[in-house]
N, C-alpha and C positions, 0 to 999 in steps of 0.2 A: 191760580193756575188751574189748568184742566187738560182734556185731550179731545181731540176731534178723531172720530173713526169713520173711514170710507170702506164700504163692504159692498162687493159685487154680488147681487142676488138675482140669478137668471129669471126674466119675466117680471121683475118688480116694476120697472119703468124704463121701457126701451128708449124713449125719447131723452132720457137722462143716462144713457149707457148702462142702465140696470144698477145704478149706484144708490146704496142706501146710506145715509149720513147720520151720525149721532154725535152729539156734543156732551161730553161728561165733565162734571165738575171734579174738583180735587178729591172729594170725598166718595166719589163713585156714582153720585146721583146724576140723573139727565138735567142738563142746564134747561131753564125755563125762561121763555119770553112771554110776558103777560100771561103767566101760568100755563102756557102751552109748551110741551117738551120740543127741544130743538132736535128733531129726528125725522128721518124719512127723506123727502125731497126738500131740501133747504136752500131755496133759490137765493135768498138775500145773504146767506153766510157761506154757502159751499158751491152749489151747482152753478150760480151766476158767474163766479170767477173761474172754476174749473172748466166750464164749457168752452172757453176761449184757450185752453191749454194746447200746446202742440201736439200733433199725433192724433190718434183715434181713441185713446182711452182716458181722457180728461186728467192725466197725471202730469204734474210739473217735475221736471228733473231737478230744478231748484226752485225756490219761492220767487215769484215775480216781484219786481222792484218798481 
């Protein structure tokens, strides 16, 4: 288990609604994919799905099914 955090950072990435993503493991470390931290603009795990969320802030009122 772990947690994914979404944080709006003004000026970070306007094309991604300035959202910074970080995926943490249960022990508090950053999750790694091929030794690369899953943080920042994460198109394959976060931005790709959230970019199609309704509204203009990339947030789902409930998880998509």
